[in-house]
N, C-alpha and C positions, 0 to 999 in steps of 0.2 A: 199897547201904550202903557207906560209907567209914569207914576206921579212921584216927584221928588219933594221932600219937605225941607224947608229952610229952618235952621235952628241956630242958636247962639253957641259959638265955640270961643270961649274966652272973650276977647273984645272984637272978634270977627263974626262972620256969618258962614255957616257950613251947610252942606246939603246931605240929607240922609238918603242913601240908595238902597232899594230893596235887594235882598240876597239874590233873588232870581236874576235881576238885572246885572249885578256884579258877575254872576256865573256866566251869563250870556256874553258879556263883554270880556270875560277872562281877566277880571280885575281883582286885586286884593288890596288890603290896607297899605297905604303908602304909595300906590301907583299914581301916576299923573294923568290928568285929563286935560284936553285942550278945547277951548271954546272958540270956534271959528265962525266969524260973521259971514253969512251968505245972503243973497237977495231974498231968501224965504225966511230968514231969522237966524238963529244960532244953531250950529252943529256941535254937539259935545262928543268928542272922540278920544280914544286912548292913543291915537296915532299922531305923532308930531309931524306937521306938514313940512317942516324944514328937512326932516329926515327923508321924506318922500321925494323931495326935490333932489337930494343928494343921491338917492337910489336911482332915480331916472337918469342922472348924469352918468352914473356907473354903468347902467344898462346900455346907454348909447355908446359908451366907450367899448364895452364888451362886444356889442354888435359890430362896431367898426373894425375891431381887431379879432374877429371870430376865428379866422384861419390861424393867426398867431397863437391864440389860446389852445386850439386843437393840437398844434405841434407841441406846445409846452406840456400838455396833459399826457403825452406819450411817455 
């Protein structure tokens, strides 16, 4: 478990992330994080949930036209 410290950044509030946590999440300065509300609380993730939905639609499309993609790959 990691602890985040809230601090003042100009007129806003920011969080300080330990270097180890940033390395584990493969994050660098300027990257975006998403706070997603779940029944158990909030999930902080670098993955945009709207992109995941788009990827799933693409995967479904590729599954449906698998034979066509095989032919096009030749």
